[in-house]
C-alpha positions in Angstrom: 58.9 32.0 41.2 57.1 30.8 44.4 57.3 32.9 47.5 58.2 31.2 50.8 56.2 32.6 53.8 57.1 31.6 57.3 54.5 31.9 60.1 55.6 34.1 63.0 52.9 32.7 65.3 49.3 31.8 65.6 46.0 33.4 66.6 44.3 32.2 69.7 40.6 33.2 69.3 37.2 32.3 70.7 36.0 32.0 67.1 36.1 28.2 66.4 33.8 27.9 63.3 33.7 29.8 60.1 30.1 30.7 60.8 31.2 32.5 64.0 33.5 34.9 62.1 32.3 38.5 61.3 32.9 39.4 57.7 35.1 42.4 58.6 37.1 43.5 61.6 35.0 46.6 62.2 32.1 44.2 62.9 34.1 42.4 65.6 34.6 43.3 69.2 36.4 40.0 69.8 39.5 40.0 71.8 42.2 37.5 70.7 45.7 36.6 71.5 48.6 36.5 69.1 51.0 33.7 70.2 54.4 34.8 68.7 57.0 32.0 68.2 59.9 32.4 70.6 62.4 33.2 67.8 60.4 36.3 66.8 59.5 37.6 70.3 62.2 40.3 70.2 60.3 41.8 67.2 57.3 42.8 69.4 59.4 44.5 72.2 58.2 48.0 71.3 54.5 47.4 70.9 52.4 49.3 73.4 48.7 49.0 74.5 46.5 51.4 72.5 48.6 51.2 69.3 46.9 50.1 66.1 48.7 47.4 64.1 48.0 45.6 60.8 48.1 41.8 61.0 48.7 39.6 57.9 47.3 36.1 58.4 47.1 33.0 56.3 43.5 32.0 56.0 44.3 28.3 56.1 40.8 27.0 55.5 40.1 29.2 52.5 39.2 27.8 49.0 42.3 28.7 47.0 40.5 27.9 43.7 37.8 30.5 43.9 38.1 33.4 41.5 34.6 34.8 41.6 32.4 35.4 44.7 29.2 37.1 45.8 30.2 40.0 48.1 29.3 39.5 51.8 27.9 36.0 51.0 24.8 37.7 49.6 23.2 35.1 47.3 21.2 37.9 45.5 24.4 39.8 44.6 26.1 39.3 41.2 29.4 37.4 41.2 32.5 39.6 41.1 36.2 38.8 40.9 37.8 38.0 44.2 40.5 40.6 43.7 37.9 43.4 44.0 36.7 42.0 47.4 38.1 41.0 50.8 37.0 37.4 50.5 39.3 35.0 52.2 38.7 32.6 49.4 41.4 33.4 46.8 44.6 31.9 45.3 46.8 33.3 48.1 44.5 33.6 51.1 46.3 36.4 53.0 44.1 38.2 55.5 44.6 41.8 56.3 43.4 43.0 59.7 43.6 46.4 61.5 43.5 45.8 65.3 44.3 47.6 68.5 46.9 46.2 70.9 45.4 45.7 74.4 48.5 44.2 76.1 51.9 42.7 75.4 53.4 40.1 77.8 56.5 38.1 76.8 55.5 36.6 73.4 51.8 37.2 73.7 49.9 40.2 72.2 46.3 40.6 73.1 44.3 42.6 70.5 40.7 43.7 69.9 38.7 43.6 66.7 40.2 40.5 65.1 37.7 38.4 63.1 39.7 35.2 62.4 39.4 31.6 63.5 41.4 30.1 66.3 44.7 28.6 65.2 45.0 30.9 62.1 48.6 31.3 61.2 50.0 34.8 61.7 52.5 35.8 59.0 53.4 39.4 59.8 52.7 42.5 61.9 53.0 46.1 60.7 52.3 49.4 62.3 49.5 51.6 61.2 51.0 54.8 59.9 48.6 57.7 59.3 
């Protein structure tokens, strides 16, 4: 069975090239905007500045055939299976990002600490629950 995933919006980011992207969100101080599609805007009504959320993105430029990778792009490291890494290159290139909400206005969420390319599809938002 194939899963059907619908984008709920897109990321507007200053990161325009793959080479610009940090490897992990903890390495990024980048502020980005999440442009939520109008039909999903009611779903962000209770988000507040300072709240941590988890974003699921579709890494649309990823190589979906890759099954082995060298962690952190280290050419001296041995190859390992992609499912033991956070590499975006994998059969289903779903990105997982823990970010902080900076502001929410209408259908736009501004966040800090997001390490993805401009125009990356956003597929879900979940709260961080400790």
